[in-house]
Structures are given as C-alpha cells and as structure tokens.
N, C-alpha and C positions, 0 to 999 in steps of 0.2 A: 266668483267661482273658485273653489279651492282645487288645488292639484295635489294628488298624493305623491309622496316622495318615492323616487325610484327604488326598487328593491336592492338590498345590499349585495355586493359582489360575493359569490360563494367563495369560501376559503379554499385555497389550493393545498391539498394534503400531499406532501412529498413522501414517496415510499421510503421505507427503511432498508438500507443496504446491509448494515451490520448492527446487531443488538447484543450488548453484554448485560446480563442480569445477575447481580450479586456474585460475580466471578471471583473465585479464590484459587490460587495455585501455590502449592507448597512443594519443596524439594527436601529430601533427606540429606542432612549434613552430619555424618556420624550417627549418633543416637537421637539427634533432635531434628525437627522439621522447621525449615526456614520458609516462612510465608512470603512469597515474592509479590503476589497480587492479593489484596485484602478487601474483597467485597466491592469490585468495580462494577458500576452500572452506568452505561452510556449508550446513546443511540447515534448512529452515523447515517445521515440522509443519503439516499441514492443520488448519484451525480455530483457529490461534493468532493472536496479535496481537504483532507484532515491530516495535519502533521502531529506527531507524537514526540515530545521532548521530555527531558528531565536529567537529573544527575546520574552518573554511573551507578548501576545497581538499583535503579528506581523501578524497574519492571517493564521498561519500554519494549525490549525484544520479546519478552515473555507475553506481553499483551498482543503484539503483532502475531506471534506464533499461534496463540490460542485463537485469534480472529481468523487466521488462515487455515486452521485445522491441522497445523503441524505439531501442535501440542494439545493435550487434553486438560481442562481445568480440574482441580481437585473437587470443586463443587460449583454450583451455579450453571447458567446456560449461555451459550454463544450461538446466535443465529445469523445466517447469511441469507437475505431475502426471506423466503418462507421455510427455510430448511434449518432445523436444529442440529448443528454440527456435533453437539455433545451427545446426541442420541445415535450417532453413526459410528460404525466400526469397520475395520478391515478394508475390503475391496470397495465397498460402497463409498467410504470416505475418500479413498484414493481416487476413484472415478470423479467424485464431486470436485475435488481440488483440481484435477487435471482438466476437467471440462468447463468449470465455471469460475475458476480463480486464476489470476496471473501473479507472478512473482518476479521481482527485480531485487538482486542482492548486490552488496558492495563488490564481492568477487563475481566477475561476469559469468563464470561457469559455462563458458563456451567450449565445445569439443574441438580441439585443435586440428583434427584431421578432416573436419567437415567445413564446407564453404559457408559464407554468410547466409546464403539462401537456405542451405541445408540445416544450419543451426536454427533458423527461424521456423522451419517446418518440423523440427524435432518432436514437439508434442504430438503431432499427428503420427509420426513414425512409431511413437510409444503407445499408440492405441487411442489417442485423443481424437477430437473432431477433425474432419478433413480440412485441409488448407489448400484451396486451388491456386493455380499459378497466378491468376489475375489478382487475387487477394494478397498473395505473397508479395507481388510487385508493388501493390498499393501501400502495404504496411512498410515496406522498405523505403518507399518514396516519402511516407509520412515522417520517418526518422532521418531523412536526408541521406540515405545510403543506396539509392536506386542504381548507382554506378559501381557499387562494391559487391554485388551479389555473388560474384565468382571468386572473391578474395578469400583467403584463409585468415583465421583470427590473428595469427602471428604477423600478418601484414598490416594490421590496423593499429591506430593509436588507442590509448585508454578510453578517450571519449567516444571514439567510433565503436569500440568493443562494447561499451555500456549501452550505446544506442542499438546495437544488435540484440543485446539482452532485453531491452525495452520492446523492440519489435517482436521478439519471441514471446514475451509475456502478453502482448496485445493480440497476437495472431489468431488465437482461438476465440476471440471476441468475449473475453471473460466479463462477468458482471462487476467484479471488484479486482483492482490491482493493488497488491501489497509491495512496498519497497522498503528495504532495510538498509539505511545509509547508502543509497545508490550513488552518491557523489563523494563518498568518504575518501576514495583513493585518487580523486581528481584535483587538479589545480583549480583555483577560483574561477577563472575565465571558462574553462571547459565544463566545470560543474554548473555554472549559470546556463550554458548552452544546453547541456543534457537535461536540466530541469525544465527549460522551455520546451524541449522536445517531448518530455514525459507529460507535461501539462497539456500541451497542444494535442497530443495523440489521444490522451484520456478524454479530453473534451470533445474531440472529433468523433470518438466512438461512444460517447455518453456513458463513460465508465466512472465508477467511484474509485478514488485514489486515497490510500492510507499509507503514510510514509513516516518512518522513524528517522530522525536526523539530529545532529548536534549543532547544525549550522543555522544561526538566526536568519541569514539571507535566504536560505532555502525554505525555511518554515514560513517566512513572511509572504511567500507566494500562495500559501494555503488560505482557504476560507476560514479555517479554525485551527487553533493549536490546543492540544490537550497536554498539560504539564503533569507528569507523574512524579510522585515523591513518596518513598516508603510504601509503594504498592497500591497507592490510591491516587485518584485524580485530584490534585491539589488546586489546579486552576484550569478553567475552560475559557479560552480567549478567542472571541470572534473578530474577524477582519483585522488581523494583527499587523503591526508594523515592526521593523527591525528593532527600533528603540524599545518598544513595549516588550518584545520577546527577550532582548538582552537584559532589560531591567528585571524581568521575572526570573530569569535564570540566575542572575546575581542574588536576588532575594532568596531563592530556594537554597543556593549554595551557602549563603551567610547564616541561614536558619539551621544548618546542620551542625 
C-alpha cells in the first residue's frame, strides 16, 4: 500500500516595511548636480533590523532621510508599507511621519524644560496619536527609566537621555523606527546598552528598525547590513559578524 507524501509547507511571505525602487537623489553644487543616490533598489522586510554603513559621503543619511520621508528623491519611489511616500506632499506627509514612523537621532533632541514623561508624550502634544498614562509608563519601563519619569533632561546621563529619545520614538507605536547614529555620542559601554534597549524595544513592539552607523559592533547586532558606496548598494550582507563588517569597510575604503 503506497502512502502519498505530505503536502509541502506553504511559504511564509514576510510583508515589506520599506521599498526603494530605482531611487536617485541629486543636490545642486553650484552649477552642477551631485548625485548622492544612484538608482537604489532594495526591500526591507517588516520586523527586521537593518543597518546601513559605508564611507563618509556614500549616501547613508540621504538614504535614511528618503526612507523616512524627511527628503524627497529626485526620481524613483519609496514606499512604507502600502503607502508611496514619493506621492505624498505637505500635511499628508507630515501626518504620516508623525503617526506611523519613529525617529532616533545622535542628538537626543529632548526639550530641556519638559520632564522625561512629557518628552515621551511630546508627539501626542503635537497632534499625533494619543499616548495614555499606562502606555507611557510601559514604554519608560521598556527602556529602563520607569523611575526617571519626573526628571528633567539636564539631570540625565547621555545614555539615559538617548533612552528617553528611544521611548519617545516608540511611544506612538510606529511601524518603522529610523535611527541615525544613535550611539555616536556615547562611550562603547553605554552604546552597547542603548543598542540592547533599542533592539529589545523594537522586537517587543514588532517594529522594523533601520539604523545608520559607523560602528561594526553596533551593526553586527542587525539581521542585515547594507553597505553603500558612491550612492549604490555595494554589498548586502546577511547575519553579519563584527569581523565580516570590519573587513568589508576596509575593502570599500581601500577601493577608493
């Protein structure tokens, strides 16, 4: 008696969080245009952690700014989820960024006269989604600052201030969190701790994380590293190690 083989397992299709399609970005430099991004096409899966690296001037921050709707490509399309950012303008784009995206920058950008708790709820005060008191407390607990809610930024260390910035970015439950050198102003020990907090919080909230960094140790925590050089993705490295990242950066530097 023959037995039929079990049916194959269906493929799991991971939704797309960010999609670049032939994205170009140029800036005027006197009478000539300098092309910073030169036809970038890449897909970033929902729930993933992607690091972006490359030599100075390679287009890293421009890529991040276009992905986050802070800058508009010269041509091509950028989509977040099902929304084409390049088709949006004015207030619609501002609301989309405010409601569905989170940002963490090297400069913490905390308002000095507001407490930690008030800085975390600032997006709601600016017209964003409501942040109730219970969720505010939970987000502060996630970043290890539950006991600092009433402190002012001036009373915090650099690492604590950056964790407040992370909590603020997460508080509106954004789909994608963008971080531009979030550990650049921190010592290695504090940077490691802040990255652990950022990863843990994004994973807890099922958020996609896209991060620009110069630090191989930071990038090695990612699922994937995109290396930019001359405005194009030169290398796409999955499951990176510090040694692989360092070797790739050296190779790109020597090729210049």
